[in-house]
C-alpha positions in Angstrom: 11.5 -8.9 9.8 14.8 -7.9 8.2 14.3 -4.2 8.6 15.1 -1.9 11.5 11.3 -1.3 12.0 9.6 -2.1 15.2 6.4 -4.2 15.2 4.4 -1.0 15.8 6.0 0.7 12.9 5.5 -2.3 10.6 1.8 -2.4 11.6 1.4 1.3 11.1 3.0 1.0 7.7 0.7 -1.8 6.6 -2.3 0.1 7.9 -1.3 3.1 5.8 -0.6 1.0 2.7 -3.9 -0.8 3.0 -5.9 2.5 3.1 -8.4 2.4 0.3 -8.0 6.0 -0.7 -4.2 5.6 -0.9 -4.5 2.4 -3.0 -6.9 4.2 -5.3 -4.7 7.3 -5.7 -1.4 5.4 -6.3 -3.0 2.9 -8.7 -4.9 5.7 -10.6 -1.6 7.6 -11.2 0.2 4.5 -12.1 -2.4 3.4 -14.6 -3.2 6.7 -16.2 -0.3 9.1 -15.5 -0.2 12.4 -13.6 -3.4 13.9 -12.3 -3.7 17.7 -12.8 -4.3 19.4 -9.4 -7.9 20.5 -10.0 -8.8 17.1 -11.5 -8.1 15.0 -8.4 -11.7 14.8 -7.0 -13.3 14.2 -10.4 -10.7 11.5 -11.2 -11.5 9.6 -8.0 -15.3 10.2 -7.8 -15.9 7.2 -5.5 -13.9 8.9 -2.7 -15.1 11.8 -0.6 -13.4 15.2 -0.8 -11.9 14.5 2.6 -10.6 11.1 1.6 -9.0 12.5 -1.6 -7.3 15.3 0.3 -6.2 13.0 3.1 -4.8 10.4 0.6 -2.9 13.1 -1.3 -1.5 14.7 1.9 -0.5 11.3 3.2 1.1 10.2 0.0 3.1 13.5 -0.3 4.1 13.3 3.4 5.5 9.8 3.0 7.3 10.5 -0.3 5.0 8.5 -2.6 3.8 11.3 -4.8 5.0 14.8 -5.7 3.4 17.8 -7.4 5.1 18.6 -10.6 4.4 22.1 -12.1 2.5 21.8 -15.3 1.7 18.1 -14.8 0.1 17.7 -11.4 0.4 14.7 -9.0 3.0 12.1 -10.1 4.4 9.1 -8.4 7.9 9.2 -7.0 10.1 6.1 -7.5 8.8 4.8 -4.1 5.3 5.4 -5.3 5.9 3.5 -8.5 7.4 0.6 -6.6 4.4 0.6 -4.3 2.1 0.4 -7.4 4.2 -2.6 -8.5 3.8 -4.1 -5.0 0.0 -3.6 -5.2 -0.1 -5.3 -8.6 1.9 -8.3 -7.3 -0.4 -8.6 -4.3 -3.5 -8.3 -6.4 -2.3 -11.0 -8.8 -1.7 -13.3 -5.9 -5.1 -12.5 -4.5 -6.9 -13.1 -7.8 -5.1 -16.4 -8.3 -6.2 -17.5 -4.9 -9.7 -15.9 -5.1 -9.3 -13.9 -1.9 -11.1 -12.3 -0.3 -13.7 -13.5 -2.9 -13.6 -14.7 -6.5 -14.9 -11.3 -7.6 -14.1 -8.1 -5.6 -12.6 -4.6 -5.9 -8.9 -4.2 -6.4 -8.4 -2.2 -3.2 -10.3 -4.9 -1.2 -7.8 -7.5 -2.5 -4.9 -5.3 -1.4 -6.4 -4.6 2.0 -7.2 -8.3 2.6 -3.8 -9.6 1.7 -2.0 -6.9 3.7 -4.2 -7.9 6.6 -3.0 -11.5 6.2 0.6 -10.4 6.0 0.6 -7.9 8.9 1.0 -10.5 11.7 4.0 -12.1 10.0 5.8 -8.7 10.1 5.6 -8.6 13.9 7.6 -11.7 14.6 4.6 -13.8 15.6 5.2 -17.5 14.8 3.4 -19.1 11.9 1.6 -22.3 12.5 -0.1 -24.8 10.2 -3.5 -23.0 10.6 -2.0 -19.7 9.5 -3.4 -18.2 6.3 0.3 -17.9 5.2 0.7 -21.7 5.2 0.1 -23.3 1.8 -0.2 -26.9 0.6 2.7 -29.1 1.5 3.9 -26.8 4.2 4.9 -24.1 1.6 4.2 -20.6 2.5 1.4 -19.5 0.1 2.1 -15.8 0.7 5.9 -16.1 0.8 6.5 -14.0 -2.4 4.0 -11.2 -1.5 5.5 -11.1 2.0 9.1 -10.9 0.7 8.1 -8.1 -1.7 6.4 -6.2 1.1 9.4 -6.6 3.4 11.7 -5.4 0.7 9.5 -2.4 -0.1 9.3 -1.5 3.6 13.1 -1.9 4.0 13.6 0.5 1.1 11.0 2.9 2.3 11.2 3.2 6.1 9.7 6.7 5.9 6.3 5.1 5.5 6.4 3.6 9.0 7.2 6.9 10.7 4.6 9.4 11.7 5.4 12.5 9.6 6.3 15.7 11.4 3.4 18.2 11.1 4.2 21.0 8.7 4.8 24.3 10.5 2.0 26.8 10.2 3.1 30.1 8.7 
């Protein structure tokens, strides 16, 4: 990997990015704009209150969203780039019908990130790898490159955030 992240940090980042509540939150804001603070739970009714709160706290802690007075939760530039990464990954997954021909958007993201995670740790690819495509080409080369670029530009996602001091 061409970033300064350790294997553990890369895997932690992929695990965070593959979180269904985070995927839902980022893509909802990207698709529909800012979410007013008191409209977060009704906007994401398929998530529990705990999942919504956790996704919001995590996204803020990692610099993916911010609270704008009068507007609510908005994506930061890093959050907008993550939404673009999610879209690119989902397009690849739909084109290759993974994990199934018909499935939820966040399931596609989680599945592809799961396929990419081992390649971020320096493990060698072999011909049986899910990254290998026909003719020896790497089927996931573009999504992998986009993920590596995003992680390099956003190293804060791989770090465990410092707990906020209690007042």
